[in-house]
N, C-alpha and C positions, 0 to 999 in steps of 0.2 A: 601709649601702646595698648592699654586695656580697651580703648574704644574700638580698635580694629577687630577685636574678637567678641564684641558685644552680640548677643543673640537678638535677632530681630524677628518679627512675625514674618513667616515666609509668604503669606498671602493676605490680601485685604479681607476684611470680615465678610464683605458681600461680593461673591464672584458672580458674574453673569452666567445664566443658565442657557447654554447653547442648545441643549437637546430639545427645548420647547419649540424652537423654530425647526430644527432638523426633523422632528417627529410629527410636525403639523401635517395633516392630510392634504391641505391646500398646497404646501410646498412640495410634497411628494407628487401630487398630481401635475404640478407645473414642470417638474423635472423628468417625469416618467416617459412621456412620448419622445421628446428630443434625446433623452438618454438612451432609450431602446433603439431608436433609429441609428444613432451614432455607434452604439455597440455592434449592431448588425453589420454596419459598414466596415468596422475594424475587423470583426470576425471573418468577413468575406476576404479582406486583404490578407489576413493571417492564414486563410485556408482552413478554417475550423469546420468540422463536421457538425451535423445537428446535435449529436450526443455531446460533443465538446461544448457547444454553445449553451446547451441546457445545464451542463455541469458548472460552467462559469457562473451562470445565473442562479445557482443554488438548487438545481435539480427539480424544477417545477414539473408537474405532469405535462406530458407531450401536448395535450390539448390546450393547457394553460399557456405554454410557450407559444404555440401557434396563434392563440387569441391575442397575446401581447404583441407579437410581431405584426399581425394583421391590423390591430387597433393603432399601433404606432405608425404603420405605413399609410393608413387612411386618415390619420389625424384625429381619430376618435378619442374621447376621454379615456384615460388610462391611469391607474394608480398602482404602481409597483410597490411591493413590500420594501421596507427600509433596508433590510439586509441585501436585497437585490440591487437597490440603488448604490449601496456601499461597494458592492462587487463591480458594478458598472463604472463607478468613479475610479476604482483602482485600475481597471482596464484602461480607462482614459489616461490615467497617469502614466501607465506603462507605455502606451502609444506615444504620448508626448515626449517622454524621456528617450524613447528609441529615436525619435526625430532629432533630438538634440545631440545624443551620443554618437550616432552613426551618420555617415555622409549621405547615404541613400536609404530609402525604405527597404530595399532588398537586403542590405547588410543587416539592418535591424531584425528583419524577419529571419534571416539566416542565424543570427545570434540566438533568437528565441528557440529555434528548432534544434540547435546543436547541443550535444552534451557539454556541460560546463564544469570546469574543475574548481570553481569557487566553493569553499566549504559549505555554504548555505545550500548549494544545489546537489552536492554529493555525487557529481558525475551525471546527473539527470539534466535534460533540457529544461530551460525555464518555462517553456510552453507546457511541458508535462505538469509542472507545479500549478500553472494558471488553470489548466483544465482538470485538475484533480478533484474539484468539487468543494475544496476547503477555502473559505474566505481568507484565512490567515496566510495561506500559501500564495494567493494572488497578491496580497499586501506585502509579503516578503519579497516577491519579485519587484514590486514597485519600489520598496525601500532600497533594495539593492541598486536599482537603476538610478534612483534619486541620489544615492551616495556616490555612485560612479559619475553622475552628472556634475557633482560637486567636487570632483577631483580625487576621490578615494580610489585606490588601486583595485582592479578586478582581475581575476585569473584569466589567462587567455583561453580561447576556444579554437576549434578547428574550422571555424566559419571562414569561407573564402571572401577576401576583400579585394576590391579592384584598385585600391590605391596603395602607394608606398608610404611608409612613415615619413613625416615631415622632417626636414633637416633645418639647420640654422639658416641656410640660404633661402628657405621658404618663408621665413618670418620677417616682416617689415614693421618697424616702429615708426609711427606717424605722429608728429607733434603738432 
């Protein structure tokens, strides 16, 4: 029995350092153009204003934002700050999770825009958190959706859905 409670080293002595790759300027440059183009497409689908887009990206100067958008659209070299890439990554995660959790893109966008009763949202719309300008709030929405995707319960919203809940007759087991 004593062996079951033996204390072991929790980590190997040499952990790989992931930040060396993540912070490498070459990696940032590779991800920046495609990331910015994808972000702008998602922002268009969500109906974000210019101010909201800039807040999501970390509130760059208006001229900087427009330069980023222009360079991305034209395929020019672009290197976004690491913080901005993290924000874009979180938005991509939210976008992907919405496609998994909801049957249609419209349902996902409705969910984003409706006040939410889940404690983490405190009655605010998830999109308000995403466009608040705080990186952690974008990541909170992403973590919430990732948990929901994994089967964790989420409080209901007033979002209109075009489908009825599934019944036992709708489920088929195929062997």
